[in-house]
Backbone of each chain as ProteinMPNN parsed JSONL, in Angstrom:
{"seq_chain_A": "MNKIADKYAADDVGSIFLYTHEAHPGEVMPELRSMEQKFEHALKLRDIYGVTRPILLDSLDGACHRRYGSMPNMTWIFNRSGTPIYKSDWSDANSVDNAIAYFLDVTKRRRNKERLAPFRVERLDYRNQDQEQFYAGLARNGPRAVTEFKDAF", "coords_chain_A": {"N_chain_A": [[0.494, -11.624, 2.194], [-1.14, -11.524, 4.846], [0.103, -13.185, 6.013], [2.652, -12.959, 6.965], [1.736, -10.813, 8.548], [0.689, -12.233, 11.004], [2.73, -13.625, 11.585], [5.03, -11.803, 12.504], [3.854, -11.083, 14.581], [4.44, -10.743, 16.773], [6.688, -9.991, 17.962], [6.897, -7.257, 18.065], [6.256, -6.314, 15.761], [4.111, -3.849, 13.425], [1.451, -4.349, 10.819], [-0.351, -3.113, 8.332], [-2.979, -2.639, 5.959], [-3.527, -0.179, 3.047], [-6.065, 1.657, 1.866], [-6.414, 2.511, -1.713], [-6.559, 3.575, -4.591], [-9.429, 2.865, -7.225], [-6.843, 0.317, -9.301], [-8.116, -0.662, -11.516], [-10.678, -0.208, -12.298], [-13.781, -1.578, -12.672], [-17.318, -3.377, -13.911], [-18.045, -4.205, -12.21], [-16.258, -2.947, -9.853], [-16.531, -0.259, -9.501], [-14.93, 2.786, -10.13], [-13.985, 4.855, -7.482], [-16.232, 7.424, -6.53], [-17.303, 8.726, -3.649], [-16.121, 8.543, -0.432], [-17.66, 7.091, 1.187], [-18.478, 5.153, -0.569], [-16.146, 4.64, -1.0], [-15.265, 3.22, 1.42], [-17.288, 0.51, 1.764], [-15.758, -0.466, -0.669], [-13.557, -1.436, 0.904], [-14.717, -2.984, 2.548], [-15.21, -5.077, 1.376], [-13.175, -5.91, -0.13], [-11.567, -6.737, 2.357], [-14.259, -8.915, 2.902], [-13.639, -10.532, 0.336], [-11.047, -11.136, -0.337], [-10.432, -11.597, 1.768], [-8.564, -10.403, 3.742], [-7.114, -10.114, 6.531], [-5.192, -8.466, 8.061], [-5.768, -5.254, 10.282], [-7.589, -2.76, 8.453], [-6.568, 0.428, 6.666], [-7.908, 3.837, 5.487], [-7.026, 5.759, 3.185], [-7.528, 9.039, 2.148], [-10.479, 10.537, -0.475], [-9.234, 11.677, -2.072], [-6.479, 10.831, -2.593], [-4.107, 11.689, -1.101], [-1.998, 10.654, 0.865], [-1.324, 8.668, -0.346], [-0.533, 9.003, -3.077], [1.743, 10.915, -2.31], [3.453, 9.138, -1.153], [4.608, 7.966, -3.935], [2.188, 6.794, -5.101], [2.186, 3.943, -6.552], [0.152, 0.898, -7.344], [0.047, -0.815, -6.205], [2.335, -1.623, -3.538], [4.571, -1.556, -1.021], [5.649, -0.069, 1.734], [8.135, 0.06, 4.904], [8.291, 1.301, 8.434], [10.15, 2.947, 10.825], [9.732, 2.9, 13.908], [10.151, 5.931, 15.078], [8.852, 6.688, 12.704], [10.52, 7.166, 9.768], [11.377, 5.976, 6.976], [12.4, 2.999, 6.181], [12.058, 0.994, 4.242], [10.976, 0.371, 1.097], [9.064, 0.022, -1.867], [8.37, -1.172, -4.822], [6.375, -2.859, -6.027], [4.643, -5.421, -4.063], [5.694, -8.13, -2.264], [5.205, -10.607, 0.044], [8.028, -12.387, 0.389], [10.274, -10.913, -0.143], [9.324, -8.791, 1.889], [9.207, -10.5, 4.254], [12.341, -10.559, 4.064], [13.265, -8.688, 4.996], [11.772, -7.796, 7.517], [12.875, -9.778, 9.295], [15.966, -9.349, 8.8], [15.639, -6.209, 9.533], [14.859, -6.772, 12.045], [16.57, -7.86, 13.109], [18.886, -6.194, 13.592], [17.47, -4.781, 15.32], [18.1, -5.881, 17.617], [21.235, -6.42, 17.214], [21.749, -4.05, 18.494], [20.603, -4.12, 20.779], [22.651, -5.769, 21.849], [24.821, -3.825, 21.961], [26.087, -3.286, 19.828], [27.336, -0.855, 17.945], [26.093, 0.679, 14.975], [25.632, 1.912, 11.56], [23.715, 3.436, 9.744], [23.128, 2.638, 6.271], [22.61, 3.424, 2.674], [21.015, 1.186, 0.356], [20.348, -0.024, -2.927], [18.696, -3.186, -4.702], [17.199, -5.611, -6.716], [15.074, -7.593, -6.689], [12.507, -10.684, -6.734], [9.418, -11.792, -8.188], [7.093, -14.034, -8.227], [4.519, -14.693, -10.792], [1.695, -14.826, -11.533], [-0.285, -15.577, -13.074], [-3.069, -16.451, -13.985], [-4.279, -16.418, -11.553], [-4.102, -13.243, -11.189], [-5.581, -12.626, -14.085], [-7.766, -13.921, -13.011], [-8.926, -12.076, -11.169], [-9.135, -9.585, -12.604], [-10.971, -10.35, -13.63], [-13.147, -10.278, -11.688], [-13.525, -7.932, -11.255], [-14.752, -6.868, -13.287], [-16.067, -7.454, -16.709], [-14.938, -5.032, -17.753], [-12.43, -4.536, -17.242], [-10.881, -6.453, -17.374], [-10.386, -6.131, -19.982], [-9.617, -3.0, -20.667], [-6.654, -3.739, -19.56], [-5.896, -5.726, -20.856], [-5.742, -4.207, -23.638], [-3.994, -2.285, -22.691], [-1.371, -2.965, -22.389]], "CA_chain_A": [[1.332, -10.474, 3.274], [-1.387, -11.806, 6.226], [0.839, -14.175, 6.652], [3.891, -11.893, 7.458], [1.748, -9.63, 9.796], [0.508, -13.34, 11.555], [4.392, -14.251, 11.733], [6.037, -10.99, 13.259], [3.015, -9.434, 15.457], [4.557, -11.415, 18.56], [7.682, -9.147, 17.551], [6.011, -6.101, 18.354], [5.743, -5.339, 14.219], [2.528, -4.264, 12.87], [0.986, -4.669, 9.391], [-2.088, -2.464, 7.564], [-2.988, -2.316, 4.591], [-4.0, 1.306, 3.087], [-6.783, 1.443, 0.5], [-5.641, 3.777, -2.407], [-8.202, 4.213, -5.732], [-9.464, 1.74, -8.214], [-6.311, 0.459, -9.867], [-8.521, -1.863, -12.923], [-11.527, 0.09, -12.647], [-14.943, -2.166, -13.967], [-18.367, -2.761, -13.743], [-18.6, -4.434, -10.553], [-15.779, -2.613, -8.726], [-15.993, 1.019, -10.245], [-14.031, 4.052, -9.845], [-13.967, 5.753, -6.676], [-16.446, 8.879, -5.804], [-17.312, 9.401, -2.8], [-15.156, 7.953, 0.784], [-19.028, 6.018, 1.774], [-18.249, 4.27, -1.693], [-14.647, 4.07, -0.55], [-15.603, 2.459, 2.87], [-17.748, -0.145, 1.368], [-14.817, -1.183, -1.414], [-12.343, -1.545, 1.571], [-14.723, -3.869, 3.57], [-15.605, -6.337, 0.422], [-11.397, -6.615, -0.082], [-11.658, -7.442, 3.07], [-14.566, -10.113, 2.891], [-13.461, -11.284, -0.37], [-9.705, -11.493, -0.325], [-9.396, -12.238, 3.358], [-7.51, -9.651, 4.523], [-6.539, -10.202, 8.051], [-4.972, -6.921, 8.662], [-6.31, -3.627, 9.838], [-7.565, -1.353, 6.669], [-7.048, 2.175, 7.079], [-8.357, 4.329, 3.807], [-6.569, 7.292, 2.362], [-8.448, 10.183, 1.614], [-10.728, 10.115, -1.838], [-7.502, 12.842, -3.163], [-5.268, 9.83, -2.591], [-2.8, 12.477, -0.639], [-0.584, 10.141, 1.048], [-0.682, 8.209, -1.836], [0.165, 10.357, -3.968], [2.745, 11.784, -1.372], [4.388, 8.193, -1.396], [4.901, 7.504, -5.246], [1.48, 6.06, -6.544], [1.774, 2.957, -7.101], [-1.056, 0.697, -7.791], [0.807, -2.484, -4.881], [3.77, -1.066, -3.513], [5.123, -1.773, 0.179], [6.852, 0.692, 2.702], [8.124, 0.019, 6.363], [8.5, 2.452, 8.812], [10.22, 2.193, 12.317], [8.569, 3.54, 15.51], [10.369, 7.039, 15.084], [8.371, 7.377, 11.315], [11.448, 6.387, 9.191], [10.567, 4.986, 6.577], [13.599, 1.983, 6.007], [12.085, 0.295, 3.268], [9.919, 0.837, 0.381], [8.792, -1.374, -2.67], [7.505, -0.274, -5.969], [5.189, -4.204, -5.924], [4.273, -5.891, -2.551], [5.819, -9.074, -1.966], [5.599, -10.95, 0.923], [9.158, -12.9, 0.35], [11.033, -9.448, -0.243], [9.002, -7.972, 2.916], [9.594, -11.391, 5.072], [13.565, -11.111, 4.468], [13.768, -7.457, 5.108], [11.61, -7.091, 8.613], [14.071, -10.224, 9.121], [17.123, -7.929, 8.685], [15.246, -5.219, 10.366], [14.48, -7.645, 13.837], [18.547, -8.207, 13.651], [19.517, -4.972, 14.157], [17.374, -4.066, 16.958], [18.748, -7.401, 18.614], [22.532, -6.346, 17.287], [21.394, -2.802, 19.18], [20.459, -4.45, 22.284], [23.679, -6.323, 22.413], [25.262, -2.795, 21.747], [26.6, -3.049, 18.815], [27.652, -0.008, 17.409], [25.942, 0.329, 13.813], [25.231, 3.611, 11.31], [22.713, 3.149, 8.627], [23.437, 3.22, 4.81], [21.167, 3.008, 1.776], [21.393, 0.173, -0.353], [19.221, -0.519, -3.983], [18.553, -4.628, -4.649], [16.501, -5.947, -7.773], [13.953, -8.687, -5.999], [11.917, -10.982, -7.457], [8.344, -12.219, -7.049], [6.118, -14.682, -8.571], [3.839, -14.398, -11.498], [0.381, -16.252, -11.205], [-1.475, -15.23, -14.719], [-4.242, -16.897, -14.426], [-4.296, -15.502, -10.495], [-4.237, -11.83, -11.87], [-6.82, -12.668, -14.906], [-9.456, -13.911, -11.947], [-8.525, -10.717, -9.986], [-9.642, -8.99, -13.011], [-12.57, -10.084, -14.595], [-14.233, -10.174, -10.493], [-13.99, -6.242, -10.726], [-15.931, -6.337, -14.471], [-15.402, -7.798, -18.057], [-14.314, -4.149, -18.764], [-11.128, -4.631, -16.22], [-9.924, -7.525, -18.125], [-10.544, -5.811, -22.024], [-8.352, -2.952, -20.89], [-5.721, -4.301, -19.323], [-5.65, -6.386, -22.416], [-5.349, -3.282, -24.691], [-3.053, -1.26, -22.053], [-0.146, -3.678, -23.262]], "C_chain_A": [[0.34, -10.535, 4.768], [-0.746, -12.944, 7.132], [2.249, -13.368, 7.319], [3.707, -11.238, 8.859], [1.82, -10.927, 11.377], [2.279, -13.51, 12.067], [5.503, -13.163, 12.56], [4.941, -10.512, 13.88], [3.872, -10.491, 16.842], [6.469, -10.1, 18.646], [7.774, -7.465, 17.351], [6.714, -5.402, 16.359], [4.54, -5.389, 13.959], [2.399, -4.376, 11.545], [-0.468, -4.181, 8.92], [-1.785, -2.351, 6.235], [-3.85, -1.195, 4.1], [-4.43, 1.094, 1.4], [-6.624, 2.785, 0.037], [-6.427, 3.769, -3.035], [-7.873, 3.101, -5.952], [-8.269, 1.295, -9.083], [-7.033, -0.3, -11.676], [-9.972, -1.72, -12.336], [-13.216, -0.944, -13.426], [-16.353, -2.101, -13.734], [-18.798, -3.02, -12.854], [-17.91, -3.419, -9.577], [-15.444, -1.53, -9.766], [-14.876, 2.041, -9.688], [-14.469, 4.408, -8.743], [-15.304, 7.262, -6.815], [-16.97, 9.383, -4.986], [-16.141, 8.527, -1.565], [-16.79, 6.93, 1.073], [-18.651, 4.768, 0.505], [-16.986, 3.525, -1.329], [-14.318, 2.541, 0.511], [-15.696, 0.884, 2.148], [-17.008, -0.716, 0.146], [-13.83, -1.571, -0.406], [-12.85, -2.814, 2.565], [-15.072, -5.129, 2.426], [-13.835, -6.503, 0.308], [-11.324, -7.273, 0.75], [-12.59, -8.848, 3.486], [-13.974, -11.074, 1.729], [-12.255, -12.544, -0.809], [-9.343, -11.448, 0.915], [-8.273, -11.158, 3.968], [-7.839, -9.466, 6.043], [-5.898, -9.225, 9.13], [-5.745, -5.582, 8.541], [-6.497, -2.72, 8.336], [-7.564, -0.228, 7.338], [-7.578, 2.74, 5.574], [-7.458, 5.82, 3.948], [-7.907, 7.998, 2.307], [-8.495, 9.778, 0.498], [-9.564, 11.038, -2.741], [-6.846, 11.109, -3.61], [-4.137, 10.573, -1.512], [-1.993, 12.188, -0.303], [-0.397, 8.89, 0.136], [-0.016, 8.602, -2.336], [1.358, 10.526, -3.44], [3.615, 10.444, -1.53], [5.174, 7.367, -2.67], [3.466, 6.792, -6.403], [1.064, 5.084, -6.644], [0.812, 1.66, -6.754], [-0.684, -0.654, -6.073], [2.106, -2.364, -3.886], [3.64, -1.212, -2.01], [5.981, -0.82, 1.061], [6.821, 0.028, 4.212], [8.422, 0.844, 6.758], [8.413, 2.139, 10.106], [9.279, 3.401, 13.457], [8.895, 5.014, 15.446], [9.697, 7.939, 13.127], [9.379, 7.816, 10.434], [11.092, 5.836, 8.209], [11.952, 4.147, 6.249], [13.481, 0.835, 4.585], [11.136, 0.424, 2.874], [10.618, -0.308, -1.322], [7.871, -1.028, -3.58], [6.503, -1.398, -6.244], [5.476, -4.49, -4.644], [4.837, -7.454, -3.056], [6.118, -10.163, -1.14], [7.608, -11.536, 0.938], [10.162, -11.78, 0.874], [10.565, -8.878, 1.676], [9.827, -9.349, 4.645], [11.214, -10.755, 5.46], [13.88, -9.243, 4.657], [13.787, -6.912, 6.61], [13.038, -8.351, 9.476], [15.277, -9.926, 9.972], [16.97, -7.108, 10.08], [15.494, -5.498, 12.33], [16.754, -7.827, 14.195], [18.905, -7.152, 14.306], [19.229, -4.933, 15.249], [18.095, -5.089, 17.674], [20.361, -6.95, 18.246], [22.812, -4.919, 18.171], [21.274, -3.317, 20.547], [22.151, -5.323, 22.526], [25.017, -4.955, 22.023], [26.452, -2.919, 20.76], [26.893, -1.107, 18.289], [27.352, 0.407, 15.544], [25.127, 1.904, 13.057], [24.712, 2.771, 10.14], [23.21, 3.712, 6.807], [22.375, 2.574, 3.549], [21.576, 2.163, 1.332], [19.582, 0.219, -1.501], [19.606, -2.228, -4.517], [17.181, -4.641, -5.588], [15.87, -7.378, -6.986], [12.922, -9.361, -7.002], [10.503, -11.75, -7.46], [7.56, -13.092, -8.072], [4.977, -14.019, -9.573], [2.972, -15.001, -11.704], [-0.38, -14.929, -12.36], [-2.289, -15.054, -14.399], [-4.653, -16.294, -12.858], [-5.146, -13.787, -10.938], [-5.154, -11.395, -12.734], [-7.848, -12.897, -14.036], [-9.694, -12.599, -11.239], [-9.522, -9.721, -10.88], [-10.674, -8.544, -13.489], [-13.505, -10.075, -13.115], [-14.344, -8.823, -10.343], [-14.803, -6.161, -12.004], [-14.736, -6.968, -15.452], [-14.749, -6.306, -18.41], [-12.72, -4.219, -18.515], [-10.167, -5.189, -17.046], [-9.396, -7.234, -19.709], [-9.099, -4.379, -21.911], [-7.029, -3.217, -20.396], [-5.286, -5.105, -20.492], [-4.464, -5.626, -23.486], [-4.418, -2.551, -24.166], [-1.316, -1.907, -22.763], [-0.001, -5.005, -24.029]], "O_chain_A": [[0.708, -9.874, 5.739], [-0.917, -13.391, 8.266], [2.495, -13.577, 8.507], [4.482, -11.054, 9.797], [2.522, -10.801, 12.38], [2.592, -13.412, 13.254], [6.541, -13.538, 13.106], [4.902, -9.284, 13.803], [3.25, -10.658, 17.891], [6.996, -9.677, 19.675], [8.517, -6.748, 16.681], [7.355, -4.407, 16.02], [3.816, -6.378, 14.074], [3.484, -4.537, 10.987], [-1.514, -4.795, 9.127], [-0.767, -2.081, 5.598], [-4.953, -1.122, 4.643], [-3.854, 0.726, 0.376], [-6.632, 3.83, 0.687], [-7.489, 3.949, -2.439], [-6.95, 2.39, -5.555], [-8.42, 1.969, -10.102], [-6.39, -0.343, -12.725], [-10.557, -2.72, -11.92], [-13.538, -0.845, -14.61], [-16.821, -1.017, -13.386], [-19.782, -2.451, -12.381], [-18.555, -2.973, -8.627], [-14.556, -1.598, -10.616], [-14.086, 1.782, -8.78], [-15.698, 4.349, -8.776], [-14.803, 8.212, -7.416], [-17.301, 10.552, -5.182], [-15.279, 7.843, -2.117], [-16.516, 5.731, 1.101], [-18.59, 3.575, 0.803], [-16.765, 2.314, -1.324], [-13.648, 1.51, 0.456], [-14.718, 0.161, 1.955], [-17.656, -1.672, -0.282], [-12.973, -2.247, -0.975], [-12.075, -3.522, 3.208], [-15.17, -6.244, 2.94], [-13.394, -7.51, 0.863], [-11.057, -8.453, 0.523], [-12.087, -9.747, 4.16], [-13.799, -12.262, 1.997], [-12.236, -13.709, -1.206], [-8.175, -11.291, 1.271], [-7.255, -11.432, 4.603], [-8.712, -8.756, 6.541], [-5.97, -9.147, 10.356], [-6.182, -4.976, 7.563], [-5.713, -2.247, 7.513], [-8.264, 0.118, 8.291], [-7.599, 1.974, 4.61], [-7.448, 6.668, 4.839], [-9.047, 7.547, 2.409], [-7.633, 9.077, -0.033], [-9.248, 10.906, -3.924], [-6.84, 10.508, -4.685], [-3.246, 9.816, -1.13], [-0.957, 12.78, -0.606], [0.66, 8.273, 0.009], [1.196, 8.613, -2.12], [2.256, 10.24, -4.232], [4.664, 10.671, -2.132], [6.017, 6.478, -2.555], [3.458, 6.466, -7.59], [-0.139, 4.882, -6.81], [0.808, 1.465, -5.539], [-1.45, -1.02, -5.181], [2.748, -3.387, -3.652], [2.498, -0.98, -1.612], [7.196, -0.976, 0.943], [5.793, -0.443, 4.698], [8.946, 1.64, 5.979], [7.518, 1.528, 10.689], [8.487, 4.343, 13.478], [7.902, 5.666, 15.772], [9.926, 9.028, 12.598], [9.254, 9.015, 10.181], [10.278, 4.947, 8.457], [12.821, 4.978, 5.986], [14.358, 0.137, 4.076], [10.175, 0.605, 3.621], [11.639, -0.893, -1.685], [6.739, -0.636, -3.296], [5.522, -0.919, -6.813], [6.414, -3.95, -4.058], [4.445, -7.917, -4.127], [7.155, -10.781, -1.379], [8.361, -10.85, 1.63], [10.705, -11.739, 1.978], [11.432, -8.649, 2.52], [10.576, -9.091, 5.588], [11.521, -10.474, 6.618], [14.973, -8.809, 4.292], [14.644, -6.208, 7.145], [13.976, -7.871, 10.112], [15.554, -10.1, 11.158], [17.602, -7.142, 11.136], [15.957, -4.882, 13.29], [17.62, -7.863, 15.069], [19.218, -7.158, 15.496], [20.013, -4.989, 16.197], [18.839, -4.617, 18.533], [21.007, -7.171, 19.27], [23.964, -4.664, 18.521], [21.965, -2.8, 21.425], [22.609, -5.291, 23.669], [26.162, -5.366, 21.831], [27.618, -2.633, 21.031], [26.04, -0.341, 18.738], [28.349, 0.428, 14.823], [24.387, 2.704, 13.629], [25.169, 1.712, 9.71], [23.508, 4.825, 6.373], [21.64, 1.586, 3.558], [22.734, 1.953, 1.694], [18.403, 0.373, -1.182], [20.794, -2.486, -4.712], [16.233, -3.893, -5.348], [16.737, -8.237, -6.831], [12.513, -8.729, -7.976], [10.456, -12.506, -6.49], [7.453, -12.398, -9.083], [4.513, -12.923, -9.26], [3.283, -16.079, -12.21], [-0.796, -13.778, -12.232], [-2.747, -13.916, -14.291], [-5.586, -15.502, -12.992], [-6.322, -13.424, -10.949], [-5.662, -10.279, -12.634], [-8.86, -12.204, -14.146], [-10.8, -12.275, -10.807], [-10.462, -9.128, -10.35], [-11.209, -7.462, -13.735], [-14.697, -9.854, -13.329], [-15.096, -8.364, -9.482], [-15.689, -5.31, -11.918], [-13.511, -7.067, -15.373], [-13.994, -6.319, -19.383], [-11.891, -4.004, -19.399], [-9.067, -4.755, -17.389], [-8.508, -7.755, -20.384], [-8.051, -4.411, -22.556], [-6.17, -2.718, -21.122], [-4.156, -4.947, -20.955], [-3.344, -5.898, -23.918], [-3.755, -1.963, -25.02], [-0.455, -1.313, -23.413], [1.056, -5.276, -24.599]]}, "seq_chain_B": "MSDQDLIEKYNYDEFVPDKFMPWMRFAESPNLGETAPDFPLWHAETQEETSLSAIWKSNLYTIVEFGSFT", "coords_chain_B": {"N_chain_B": [[-5.642, 22.418, -10.902], [-8.309, 21.615, -9.877], [-10.495, 20.581, -6.528], [-12.102, 18.759, -7.19], [-11.393, 18.132, -10.083], [-8.849, 16.655, -8.994], [-9.606, 14.685, -7.811], [-11.305, 13.205, -9.311], [-9.421, 12.634, -11.453], [-7.246, 10.931, -10.271], [-8.906, 8.926, -9.444], [-9.188, 7.584, -11.581], [-11.367, 6.448, -14.442], [-11.0, 4.36, -16.865], [-8.287, 2.211, -17.128], [-6.255, 3.341, -19.066], [-3.371, 4.316, -20.517], [-2.635, 6.967, -20.754], [-4.563, 7.58, -18.314], [-3.316, 6.155, -15.697], [-0.835, 6.46, -15.665], [0.34, 8.543, -15.558], [0.497, 8.884, -12.843], [2.456, 7.287, -11.328], [4.496, 7.026, -9.802], [7.17, 6.392, -8.011], [9.524, 7.126, -7.992], [9.663, 10.016, -7.402], [9.064, 9.76, -4.286], [9.297, 9.457, -0.971], [12.457, 9.792, 0.675], [14.312, 7.161, 1.95], [15.858, 6.863, 5.214], [14.469, 9.516, 5.835], [12.295, 12.11, 7.643], [9.288, 10.685, 7.155], [6.957, 11.88, 5.325], [3.402, 13.131, 7.03], [-0.226, 12.093, 7.123], [-4.134, 11.994, 6.868], [-5.654, 9.519, 8.11], [-8.559, 6.346, 8.026], [-10.09, 4.218, 9.747], [-11.365, 1.516, 8.24], [-13.554, -0.214, 9.064], [-14.526, 1.002, 11.674], [-14.475, 3.656, 10.799], [-13.409, 5.704, 12.057], [-11.46, 8.638, 12.411], [-7.687, 8.447, 11.983], [-4.403, 8.369, 12.125], [-1.455, 8.39, 9.625], [1.525, 8.688, 11.147], [0.249, 7.787, 13.752], [-0.067, 5.406, 13.5], [2.626, 4.204, 12.587], [3.86, 4.722, 15.198], [3.021, 2.902, 16.76], [3.803, 0.29, 16.769], [7.039, -1.231, 16.926], [8.239, -1.912, 14.551], [6.406, -1.194, 11.28], [4.591, -2.329, 8.326], [3.786, -1.018, 5.458], [1.103, -2.174, 3.255], [0.3, -0.864, 0.118], [-2.702, -0.575, -1.843], [-5.754, -1.932, -3.211], [-8.991, -3.489, -4.324], [-9.062, -3.94, -6.863]], "CA_chain_B": [[-6.706, 21.805, -10.81], [-9.488, 22.308, -8.659], [-10.155, 19.453, -5.854], [-13.074, 17.376, -7.446], [-10.689, 16.704, -10.958], [-8.251, 16.159, -8.933], [-10.778, 13.528, -7.027], [-11.343, 12.268, -10.266], [-8.189, 12.454, -12.258], [-7.067, 9.73, -9.457], [-9.901, 7.766, -9.604], [-9.553, 7.69, -13.261], [-12.377, 5.517, -14.732], [-10.845, 3.283, -17.375], [-7.83, 1.176, -16.707], [-5.738, 3.869, -19.991], [-1.851, 5.152, -20.038], [-3.204, 8.621, -20.655], [-5.188, 7.985, -17.52], [-2.746, 6.182, -14.858], [0.776, 6.391, -16.288], [0.635, 9.907, -14.778], [0.428, 8.911, -11.195], [3.47, 5.986, -11.466], [5.601, 8.404, -9.429], [7.68, 5.899, -7.274], [10.994, 7.827, -8.241], [10.067, 11.019, -6.786], [8.602, 9.524, -3.274], [10.48, 10.31, -0.096], [13.964, 9.005, 0.449], [14.675, 6.371, 3.324], [16.384, 7.593, 6.603], [14.442, 10.897, 6.095], [10.924, 11.651, 8.308], [8.534, 10.546, 6.895], [5.552, 12.699, 5.482], [2.272, 12.416, 7.893], [-1.651, 12.454, 6.932], [-4.654, 11.653, 8.126], [-5.985, 7.778, 7.455], [-9.222, 6.112, 8.837], [-10.22, 2.938, 9.818], [-12.27, 0.872, 7.205], [-14.36, -1.018, 10.586], [-14.924, 2.104, 12.196], [-14.431, 5.034, 9.977], [-12.639, 6.497, 13.106], [-10.171, 9.014, 11.671], [-6.571, 8.682, 12.751], [-2.837, 8.955, 11.118], [-0.268, 7.063, 9.359], [1.971, 8.57, 12.397], [-0.413, 6.95, 14.983], [-0.081, 3.757, 13.249], [4.051, 3.773, 12.528], [4.194, 4.948, 16.649], [2.717, 1.91, 17.182], [5.271, -0.677, 16.919], [8.761, -1.312, 16.457], [8.469, -1.437, 12.836], [5.82, -1.684, 10.846], [4.571, -2.449, 7.03], [2.045, -0.321, 5.241], [1.138, -2.351, 2.138], [-0.651, 0.221, -0.257], [-3.946, -1.434, -3.079], [-7.153, -1.972, -3.261], [-9.581, -4.456, -4.432], [-9.44, -3.764, -8.031]], "C_chain_B": [[-7.203, 21.677, -9.553], [-9.177, 20.226, -7.583], [-11.683, 18.21, -6.314], [-12.374, 17.019, -8.74], [-9.356, 16.742, -10.731], [-8.551, 14.707, -8.585], [-10.506, 12.756, -8.596], [-10.641, 11.769, -11.592], [-7.667, 10.968, -11.667], [-7.197, 8.734, -9.281], [-10.265, 7.913, -10.459], [-10.553, 6.118, -13.601], [-12.355, 4.182, -15.819], [-8.991, 3.568, -17.248], [-6.62, 1.928, -18.464], [-4.298, 4.35, -19.786], [-2.233, 6.086, -19.799], [-3.625, 8.644, -19.037], [-4.194, 7.729, -15.877], [-1.317, 6.092, -14.889], [1.192, 7.773, -15.505], [1.276, 10.32, -13.334], [1.409, 7.115, -11.091], [4.286, 7.227, -10.551], [6.42, 7.792, -8.858], [9.297, 6.617, -7.425], [11.266, 9.17, -7.363], [9.331, 11.116, -5.369], [9.374, 9.563, -2.571], [11.84, 9.282, -0.263], [14.124, 8.19, 2.162], [15.528, 7.277, 3.996], [16.017, 8.714, 6.689], [12.988, 10.942, 7.112], [10.539, 11.972, 7.164], [6.729, 11.359, 7.153], [4.019, 11.647, 6.565], [1.109, 12.379, 6.662], [-2.385, 11.604, 7.73], [-5.282, 10.019, 7.272], [-7.79, 7.773, 8.49], [-9.31, 4.921, 8.563], [-11.557, 2.353, 9.07], [-13.697, 0.471, 7.971], [-15.158, -0.08, 11.267], [-15.467, 3.597, 12.156], [-14.254, 5.726, 10.802], [-11.764, 7.019, 12.286], [-8.51, 8.582, 12.428], [-5.68, 8.929, 11.97], [-1.878, 8.436, 10.807], [0.421, 7.345, 10.699], [1.257, 7.613, 13.401], [-0.233, 5.871, 14.457], [1.649, 3.883, 13.113], [4.259, 4.228, 14.328], [3.791, 3.163, 17.365], [3.142, 0.468, 17.827], [6.161, -0.583, 16.778], [8.952, -0.934, 15.129], [6.52, -1.471, 12.25], [5.161, -1.737, 9.047], [3.059, -1.992, 6.798], [2.144, -1.092, 3.782], [-0.288, -1.261, 1.562], [-1.218, -0.912, -1.252], [-5.32, -1.214, -2.654], [-8.102, -2.948, -3.784], [-9.304, -4.382, -5.968], [-7.307, -4.188, -8.15]], "O_chain_B": [[-6.645, 21.642, -8.457], [-8.392, 19.29, -7.731], [-12.03, 17.161, -5.771], [-12.434, 15.815, -8.989], [-8.557, 16.83, -11.663], [-7.9, 13.738, -8.976], [-9.642, 11.919, -8.854], [-10.994, 10.948, -12.439], [-7.652, 9.976, -12.396], [-6.434, 7.797, -9.048], [-11.415, 8.305, -10.656], [-10.396, 5.016, -13.074], [-13.18, 3.267, -15.827], [-8.452, 4.675, -17.262], [-6.138, 0.981, -19.088], [-4.103, 4.847, -18.677], [-2.316, 6.382, -18.607], [-3.159, 9.57, -18.373], [-4.175, 8.606, -15.014], [-0.725, 5.56, -13.95], [2.276, 7.939, -14.946], [1.97, 11.219, -12.859], [0.882, 6.039, -10.806], [4.515, 8.331, -11.044], [7.284, 8.668, -8.839], [10.116, 6.284, -6.568], [12.315, 9.508, -6.814], [8.933, 12.232, -5.037], [10.491, 9.714, -3.066], [12.091, 8.367, -1.047], [14.027, 8.747, 3.255], [15.911, 8.329, 3.485], [16.712, 9.433, 7.407], [12.526, 9.835, 7.389], [10.895, 12.84, 6.367], [5.896, 11.464, 8.053], [3.737, 10.463, 6.751], [1.403, 12.582, 5.484], [-2.051, 10.864, 8.656], [-5.241, 9.692, 6.086], [-8.189, 8.637, 9.27], [-8.864, 4.39, 7.546], [-12.678, 2.767, 9.364], [-14.789, 0.811, 7.515], [-16.357, -0.28, 11.457], [-16.226, 4.321, 12.8], [-14.906, 6.759, 10.651], [-11.199, 6.306, 11.457], [-8.521, 8.467, 13.653], [-5.925, 9.689, 11.033], [-1.23, 7.894, 11.701], [0.165, 6.519, 11.575], [1.886, 6.631, 13.794], [-0.253, 5.031, 15.356], [1.988, 3.316, 14.152], [5.343, 3.727, 14.626], [4.334, 2.554, 18.287], [2.912, -0.144, 18.87], [6.42, 0.529, 16.318], [9.584, 0.011, 14.656], [5.602, -1.794, 13.004], [5.54, -0.688, 8.526], [1.955, -2.207, 7.298], [3.102, -0.789, 3.071], [-1.337, -0.959, 2.133], [-0.575, -1.926, -1.524], [-5.785, -0.397, -1.86], [-7.5, -3.877, -3.245], [-9.496, -5.568, -6.237], [-6.742, -4.211, -9.244]]}, "name": "protein", "num_of_chains": 2, "seq": "MNKIADKYAADDVGSIFLYTHEAHPGEVMPELRSMEQKFEHALKLRDIYGVTRPILLDSLDGACHRRYGSMPNMTWIFNRSGTPIYKSDWSDANSVDNAIAYFLDVTKRRRNKERLAPFRVERLDYRNQDQEQFYAGLARNGPRAVTEFKDAFMSDQDLIEKYNYDEFVPDKFMPWMRFAESPNLGETAPDFPLWHAETQEETSLSAIWKSNLYTIVEFGSFT"}
């Protein structure tokens, strides 16, 4: 997702990471109990996972995250008017890349005086599943996170 | 539910279905094409308060990835 942010920055596309709650808390990265702790975890995300986009924190009770559906790693795209134009229950760079390319083309067509009307579409996108990387991430949270995930599914 | 109860339930302490499944509410999320709800947000590095609307007003389009370390 960092690469997508860089790819489209010159096209006036902004990109942020919105910090929510710990989906898989463990001994190393436990559940959140204060905003101070949440700031610490967000900076660890930046430093350890190399997130180069601005990181913004939701409130401790997750007011924003909960209103938008509370999925652990979802992506939304907004236009400047505050209208959501894309939402995905999982974050996938290819899907977001595809969507942004489409919306930038819409902007170009409007500038060329095409008359366009919005409509809603549903589509099933596909993402890579890197189990090895996923479990490495869980282990980084603490051994309990690995055990609980295996027990849950 | 009190504010403290909400904070503890939202920030669940173990990944078990009874605790994480109630939060999977994507089907109830805002519709595309309608004005989005706004919320306060805080910059991770400066701890300065801003808002989701201030973020989306800054660019032609804004990508918002929700997530955490874990």
